[in-house]
NUNUTOR-177340 format. One line per 4 residues: for each residue x, y, z of N, C-alpha, C. Coordinates in Angstrom, 3 decimals, m for minus. Layout:
BEGIN
X,Y,Z,X,Y,Z,X,Y,Z ~ ...
END
This chain:
BEGIN
m11.211,m50.172,14.893,m12.670,m50.200,15.175,m12.916,m51.657,15.181 ~ m13.696,m51.829,16.291,m14.225,m53.116,16.388,m15.759,m53.105,16.406 ~ m16.595,m52.954,15.223,m17.777,m52.716,15.324,m18.513,m54.229,14.669 ~ m19.577,m54.568,15.092,m20.277,m55.842,14.556,m21.449,m55.390,14.300
m22.176,m56.010,13.351,m23.428,m55.635,12.763,m24.327,m56.307,13.460 ~ m23.828,m57.446,14.502,m24.947,m58.379,15.155,m25.357,m57.621,16.728 ~ m24.535,m56.745,17.068,m24.800,m56.132,18.379,m25.537,m55.280,18.549 ~ m26.084,m54.850,19.562,m26.965,m54.032,19.815,m26.554,m52.495,19.826
m27.504,m51.676,19.532,m27.210,m50.256,19.352,m26.330,m49.793,20.419 ~ m26.624,m50.073,21.650,m25.811,m49.630,22.635,m24.396,m49.748,22.522 ~ m24.293,m51.162,22.291,m22.727,m51.704,22.297,m22.284,m51.082,21.105 ~ m22.721,m50.746,20.051,m22.258,m50.024,18.843,m21.781,m48.594,19.512
m22.985,m47.757,20.323,m22.559,m46.377,20.506,m21.187,m46.487,21.492 ~ m21.043,m47.510,22.205,m20.077,m47.410,23.255,m18.706,m47.891,22.383 ~ m18.539,m48.453,21.383,m17.578,m48.679,20.537,m17.092,m47.459,19.817 ~ m18.102,m46.698,19.247,m17.944,m45.497,18.706,m17.425,m44.312,19.733
m17.753,m44.337,20.937,m17.393,m43.251,21.729,m15.938,m43.779,22.277 ~ m15.770,m45.153,22.513,m14.191,m45.560,22.671,m13.329,m44.902,21.449 ~ m13.734,m45.405,20.376,m12.856,m44.811,19.295,m12.562,m43.413,19.465 ~ m13.520,m42.559,19.473,m13.406,m40.934,19.553,m12.633,m40.638,20.707
m12.830,m41.273,21.909,m11.928,m40.947,22.984,m10.264,m41.466,22.841 ~ m10.107,m42.499,21.921,m8.997,m42.645,21.610,m8.239,m41.774,20.650 ~ m9.256,m41.361,19.644,m8.531,m40.550,18.698,m8.457,m38.935,19.359 ~ m9.195,m38.586,20.261,m9.193,m37.638,20.934,m8.066,m37.151,21.892
m7.678,m38.510,22.602,m6.470,m38.456,23.180,m5.398,m38.330,22.593 ~ m5.119,m39.151,21.302,m4.323,m38.751,20.398,m3.836,m37.328,19.941 ~ m5.137,m36.665,19.556,m5.017,m35.286,19.279,m4.372,m34.379,20.157 ~ m4.992,m34.887,21.400,m4.703,m33.834,22.865,m3.161,m34.098,22.723
m2.809,m35.329,22.846,m1.109,m35.491,23.083,m0.455,m34.842,22.074 ~ m0.944,m34.950,20.610,m0.124,m34.160,19.869,0.018,m32.755,20.051 ~ m1.027,m32.134,20.368,m1.380,m30.657,20.729,m0.315,m30.213,21.785 ~ m0.465,m31.293,23.086,0.496,m31.056,24.030,1.771,m30.833,23.828
2.216,m31.874,22.959,3.583,m32.082,22.268,3.989,m30.634,21.694 ~ 3.057,m30.299,20.620,3.540,m29.227,20.010,3.747,m28.054,20.900 ~ 2.710,m27.724,21.477,2.762,m26.664,22.315,4.128,m26.508,23.433 ~ 4.207,m27.683,23.798,5.640,m28.049,24.697,6.818,m27.729,23.711
7.017,m27.940,22.750,7.984,m27.418,21.918,7.963,m25.927,21.597 ~ 6.910,m25.332,21.588,6.785,m24.045,21.052,7.054,m23.106,22.597 ~ 6.765,m23.705,23.811,7.111,m23.204,24.890,8.518,m23.217,25.017 ~ 9.041,m24.185,24.760,10.459,m24.367,24.749,11.356,m23.396,24.192
10.995,m23.177,22.871,11.446,m22.097,21.979,11.292,m20.778,22.343 ~ 10.139,m20.333,23.103,9.919,m19.138,23.528,10.890,m18.974,24.710 ~ 10.869,m19.940,25.551,11.665,m19.836,26.794,13.079,m19.554,26.469 ~ 13.779,m20.163,25.324,15.037,m20.284,24.822,15.174,m18.894,24.416
14.343,m18.348,23.659,14.461,m16.944,23.180,14.398,m15.985,24.358 ~ 13.715,m15.993,25.221,13.553,m15.233,26.466,15.027,m15.258,27.023 ~ 15.410,m16.296,27.315,16.776,m16.744,27.883,17.934,m15.982,26.958 ~ 17.966,m16.307,25.793,19.046,m15.701,24.729,19.023,m14.117,24.899
17.592,m13.678,25.058,17.505,m12.125,24.847,17.973,m11.453,26.219 ~ 17.752,m12.119,27.479,18.577,m11.724,28.447,20.109,m11.786,28.483 ~ 20.743,m12.891,27.725,22.076,m12.950,27.498,22.570,m11.911,26.450 ~ 21.824,m11.285,25.887,22.197,m10.571,24.487,22.229,m11.286,23.311
21.868,m12.387,23.141,21.825,m13.208,21.732,20.599,m13.524,21.439 ~ 20.404,m12.974,20.153,19.099,m13.214,19.573,18.980,m14.515,18.543 ~ 17.539,m15.085,18.893,17.357,m16.450,18.217,16.638,m16.088,17.138 ~ 16.398,m14.529,16.549,15.509,m14.342,15.493,16.317,m13.934,14.516
17.758,m13.805,14.532,18.732,m13.152,13.770,19.072,m11.686,13.777 ~ 19.835,m11.517,12.992,20.515,m10.127,13.176,20.242,m9.063,11.873 ~ 19.403,m9.117,11.319,18.910,m8.186,10.118,18.656,m7.151,10.576 ~ 19.289,m5.721,10.162,18.861,m4.664,10.378,19.880,m4.028,11.628
20.879,m4.981,12.039,21.858,m4.725,12.979,23.066,m4.463,12.426 ~ 23.588,m3.050,12.174,24.576,m2.701,11.597,25.827,m2.410,12.557 ~ 26.950,m2.182,12.034,28.127,m1.873,12.896,27.768,m0.491,13.618 ~ 28.474,m0.438,15.082,28.125,0.810,15.662,28.499,2.061,15.091
27.637,2.877,15.137,27.846,4.126,14.459,27.316,4.497,13.309 ~ 26.899,3.162,12.607,26.721,3.184,11.014,25.201,3.850,10.923 ~ 25.238,4.687,9.945,23.876,5.424,9.567,23.971,5.425,8.000 ~ 22.764,5.095,7.357,22.739,5.039,6.167,22.810,6.399,5.166
23.513,6.799,4.189,23.574,8.079,3.726,21.938,8.414,3.362 ~ 21.909,9.545,3.209,20.356,10.085,2.854,20.157,9.985,1.460 ~ 21.133,10.017,0.568,21.172,9.865,m0.885,20.836,8.589,m1.202 ~ 21.400,7.647,m0.502,21.061,6.125,m0.808,19.622,5.825,m0.254
19.218,6.394,0.824,17.957,6.055,1.223,16.803,6.784,0.035 ~ 16.980,8.026,m0.344,16.159,8.781,m1.068,16.043,7.780,m2.437 ~ 17.310,7.301,m2.903,17.253,6.710,m4.252,16.453,5.392,m3.926 ~ 16.538,4.707,m2.829,15.744,3.481,m2.301,14.274,3.594,m2.248
13.971,4.966,m1.566,12.403,5.054,m1.513,11.919,5.532,m3.035 ~ 12.665,6.138,m3.850,12.275,6.546,m5.092,11.849,5.348,m6.025 ~ 12.646,4.399,m5.664,12.865,3.029,m6.570,11.560,2.476,m6.216 ~ 11.134,2.403,m4.833,10.318,1.611,m4.155,8.967,2.169,m4.708
8.775,3.504,m4.702,7.587,4.389,m5.235,7.116,3.818,m6.613 ~ 8.362,4.173,m7.559,8.464,3.932,m8.955,8.010,2.496,m9.134 ~ 8.608,1.518,m8.538,8.330,m0.017,m9.118,6.856,m0.389,m8.649 ~ 6.121,0.186,m7.654,5.120,m0.410,m7.327,3.710,m0.025,m8.378
3.016,m1.182,m8.971,2.229,m1.064,m9.941,0.859,m0.351,m9.274 ~ 0.700,m0.288,m8.137,m0.469,0.129,m7.649,m0.391,1.833,m7.287 ~ 0.590,2.023,m7.505,0.927,3.707,m6.976,1.302,4.540,m8.089 ~ 0.684,5.754,m8.389,0.796,6.810,m9.230,1.648,7.715,m8.476
2.996,7.590,m8.581,3.819,8.526,m7.940,4.526,9.787,m8.861 ~ 3.691,9.985,m9.952,4.030,11.000,m10.783,4.045,12.427,m10.059 ~ 3.513,12.791,m9.081,3.585,14.022,m8.387,3.927,14.100,m6.987 ~ 4.757,13.132,m6.800,5.571,12.745,m5.298,6.911,13.553,m5.310
7.146,14.164,m4.103,8.549,14.674,m4.050,8.921,13.720,m2.685 ~ 10.401,13.438,m2.938,10.880,12.782,m1.630,12.067,13.668,m1.218 ~ 12.012,14.019,0.169,13.269,14.618,0.578,13.796,13.935,1.874 ~ 14.924,13.549,2.076,15.393,12.699,3.154,16.567,13.404,3.948
16.205,13.686,5.388,17.123,14.328,6.313,17.410,13.477,7.462 ~ 18.853,13.038,7.605,18.905,12.278,8.724,18.008,11.038,8.964 ~ 17.948,10.357,8.072,16.941,9.257,7.704,15.637,9.615,7.970 ~ 15.094,10.595,7.918,13.656,11.005,8.265,13.224,11.414,6.810
12.088,10.535,6.242,11.712,10.619,4.624,10.496,11.639,4.995 ~ 10.500,12.776,4.009,9.191,13.568,3.994,8.522,13.400,2.512 ~ 7.390,12.736,2.404,6.733,12.786,1.204,6.072,13.723,0.819 ~ 6.070,14.901,m0.155,4.936,15.793,m0.400,4.502,15.765,m1.731
3.637,16.465,m2.122,2.912,16.449,m3.504,1.262,15.937,m3.235 ~ 1.081,15.163,m4.232,m0.400,14.747,m4.198,m0.474,13.275,m4.897 ~ m1.741,12.682,m4.552,m2.019,11.311,m5.098,m3.500,11.317,m5.453 ~ m3.999,10.479,m6.531,m5.200,10.325,m6.612,m6.105,9.930,m5.616
m6.009,8.870,m4.913,m6.694,8.060,m3.763,m5.856,7.966,m2.394 ~ m6.807,7.945,m1.607,m6.304,7.800,m0.003,m5.292,6.568,0.060 ~ m5.790,5.584,m0.728,m5.130,4.268,m0.580,m3.621,4.377,m1.185 ~ m3.466,5.224,m2.060,m2.210,5.532,m2.579,m1.435,6.218,m1.465
m1.906,7.233,m0.823,m1.030,7.929,0.203,m0.573,6.987,1.321 ~ m1.517,6.197,1.721,m1.049,5.142,2.642,m0.008,4.217,2.323 ~ m0.116,3.593,0.945,0.978,2.812,0.281,2.218,3.508,0.300 ~ 2.068,4.790,m0.267,3.473,5.324,m0.515,4.352,5.457,1.159
3.461,5.728,2.018,4.087,6.067,3.185,4.642,4.432,3.855 ~ 3.938,3.496,3.345,4.475,1.913,3.754,5.597,1.600,2.900 ~ 5.500,2.053,1.627,6.795,1.548,0.880,7.967,2.665,1.364 ~ 7.711,3.616,1.807,8.999,4.320,2.281,9.409,3.739,3.679
8.371,3.405,4.464,8.973,2.835,5.800,9.620,1.573,5.734 ~ 9.361,0.871,4.660,9.939,m0.755,4.426,11.524,m0.557,4.129 ~ 11.958,0.771,3.678,13.168,0.984,3.148,14.416,0.830,4.137 ~ 15.377,0.291,3.792,16.493,0.296,4.740,16.852,1.646,5.345
17.354,1.768,6.311,17.825,3.098,6.787,16.788,4.091,6.994 ~ 15.740,4.004,6.881,14.396,4.984,7.048,14.180,4.971,8.810 ~ 14.216,6.273,9.393,13.929,6.123,10.503,12.491,6.563,11.154 ~ 12.033,7.472,10.070,10.637,7.915,10.483,10.191,8.610,9.013
8.855,8.603,8.774,8.124,8.976,7.491,7.178,10.239,7.847 ~ 7.508,11.347,7.303,6.408,12.268,7.385,5.831,12.379,6.225 ~ 4.484,12.032,6.338,3.387,11.828,4.950,2.669,13.363,4.699 ~ 3.107,13.823,3.922,2.675,15.462,3.588,1.814,15.307,2.353
1.321,14.159,1.900,0.761,14.036,0.542,m0.599,14.446,0.679 ~ m1.064,14.994,m0.312,m2.570,15.385,m0.338,m3.268,14.571,m1.363 ~ m4.543,14.384,m1.099,m5.322,13.463,m2.013,m6.187,14.247,m2.829 ~ m6.158,13.972,m4.083,m6.648,14.615,m5.277,m5.930,14.916,m6.292
m6.253,15.326,m7.282,m5.588,15.561,m8.460,m4.671,16.908,m8.251 ~ m3.463,17.290,m8.665,m2.959,18.519,m8.609,m3.692,19.400,m9.513 ~ m3.390,20.901,m9.344,m4.318,21.639,m10.234,m3.867,21.707,m11.482 ~ m2.393,21.434,m11.861,m2.131,21.496,m13.287,m2.525,20.106,m13.991
m3.091,19.113,m13.398,m3.625,17.892,m14.064,m5.185,18.011,m14.692 ~ m5.867,18.886,m14.294,m7.351,18.883,m14.485,m7.946,19.307,m15.647 ~ m7.178,19.466,m17.001,m7.737,19.781,m18.036,m6.978,21.220,m18.515 ~ m7.831,21.839,m19.527,m7.316,23.145,m20.064,m7.348,24.285,m19.095
m6.563,25.138,m19.175,m6.506,26.131,m18.239,m6.613,27.483,m19.271 ~ m6.691,28.615,m18.652,m6.926,29.789,m19.336,m5.706,30.119,m19.843 ~ m5.532,30.725,m20.814,m4.063,31.168,m21.535,m3.411,30.168,m22.282 ~ m3.869,28.988,m22.536,m3.021,28.049,m23.240,m3.766,27.903,m24.821
m3.001,27.966,m25.703,m3.737,27.929,m26.882,m3.649,26.299,m27.600 ~ m4.561,26.093,m28.286,m4.847,24.839,m28.903,m4.044,24.620,m30.162 ~ m3.694,23.338,m30.486,m2.777,23.192,m31.737,m3.635,22.637,m32.742 ~ m4.877,23.002,m32.900,m5.731,22.336,m34.061,m5.309,22.996,m35.071
m4.811,24.357,m35.242,m4.499,24.985,m36.428,m5.486,26.116,m36.732 ~ m6.565,26.046,m36.277,m7.778,27.116,m36.742,m7.652,28.025,m35.818 ~ m7.981,29.382,m36.473,m7.762,30.541,m36.020,m8.902,30.851,m35.034 ~ m10.042,30.026,m35.073,m10.787,30.448,m34.005,m10.509,29.698,m32.638
m10.117,28.437,m32.582,m9.715,27.708,m31.636,m8.236,28.422,m30.804 ~ m7.549,28.944,m31.709,m6.453,29.477,m31.074,m6.764,30.793,m30.615 ~ m7.514,31.656,m31.187,m8.028,32.772,m30.425,m8.822,32.642,m29.296 ~ m9.667,31.370,m29.222,m10.264,31.378,m27.879,m9.557,30.848,m26.871
m8.320,29.985,m27.312,m7.658,29.428,m26.110,m6.875,30.574,m25.682 ~ m6.332,31.651,m26.595,m5.644,32.661,m26.025,m6.203,33.630,m25.328 ~ m7.581,33.649,m25.544,m8.434,34.527,m24.820,m8.927,34.357,m23.533 ~ m8.787,33.040,m23.105,m8.977,32.362,m21.907,m10.444,32.080,m21.833
m11.195,31.996,m23.109,m12.509,31.426,m22.852,m12.601,30.051,m23.116 ~ m12.846,29.276,m21.910,m12.670,27.952,m21.791,m14.317,27.431,m22.316 ~ m14.321,26.353,m23.210,m15.427,25.882,m23.612,m15.981,26.412,m24.789 ~ m15.294,27.502,m25.473,m15.689,28.151,m26.601,m15.923,27.348,m27.638
m16.801,27.775,m28.600,m17.055,26.906,m29.919,m15.756,27.150,m30.804 ~ m15.021,25.999,m31.318,m13.904,26.103,m31.894,m14.245,26.300,m33.396 ~ m15.388,26.367,m33.943,m15.616,26.252,m35.224,m15.499,27.763,m36.028 ~ m15.171,28.002,m37.136,m14.950,29.121,m37.753,m15.976,30.339,m37.539
m16.065,31.299,m37.097,m17.127,32.485,m37.002,m17.952,32.189,m36.155 ~ m17.914,31.035,m35.046,m19.058,30.436,m34.479,m20.183,30.175,m35.122 ~ m19.919,29.443,m36.068,m21.182,28.689,m36.857,m22.027,28.031,m35.796 ~ m23.350,27.845,m36.146,m24.362,27.445,m35.181,m24.357,25.859,m35.757
m23.735,25.298,m34.531,m23.744,23.813,m34.516,m24.866,23.183,m33.798 ~ m25.441,23.814,m32.997,m26.792,23.536,m32.115,m26.389,23.266,m30.864 ~ m24.904,23.233,m30.513,m24.559,22.934,m29.179,m24.088,24.329,m28.420 ~ m24.652,24.756,m27.406,m24.267,25.662,m26.571,m22.958,25.518,m26.075
m22.239,26.497,m26.001,m20.757,26.414,m25.264,m21.133,26.328,m23.707 ~ m20.062,25.491,m23.142,m20.436,25.297,m21.546,m19.042,25.975,m21.011 ~ m19.067,26.342,m19.883,m18.079,27.191,m19.218,m18.625,27.955,m17.982 ~ m17.990,29.014,m17.826,m18.282,29.545,m16.429,m19.242,30.670,m16.753
m20.335,30.381,m17.526,m21.316,31.720,m17.898,m22.268,31.782,m16.690 ~ m22.081,30.273,m15.662,m23.400,30.368,m14.772,m24.261,29.383,m14.914 ~ m24.386,29.095,m16.305,m25.504,27.990,m16.629,m25.059,26.374,m16.299 ~ m25.760,26.267,m15.212,m25.377,24.390,m14.849,m26.308,23.565,m15.334
END
């Protein structure tokens, strides 16, 4: 860049424009070279594809007639589900038949349903995934149910649990604690 402070503004503008054109020409030349290299790689890949040779590797191409055992696929899918920190797989069942993975059970969030399917698809030997997972907590995970006894040791709590009265006052003889029992009495 040859700029002098003694020249006019017009000359300085021409110098800046000339420098920008030179820089732009170099950038365009570099981009043209890079695109030319990529075009050659692409053309080589297309030519190799027509001749049966892959330029992108052979991962996933096994011997003729090879099919992964369903037990091994199931183990890999179960490992992938168990190893992911973002997925609660505690109520998921996995079945594999002829490379088709069937996921059943429930998960707490829709994101986990999608994640479980993606993890199963990523396992080697999986041909397809049938995602029958339900979103929401399973019925047995939602708290106390009728007919379960409490382990507090008090007679009132054990009899309330055994009688199926959900939310009964566990204090002996129903002493008045000032709190109304909640439950299926219709008061909401």
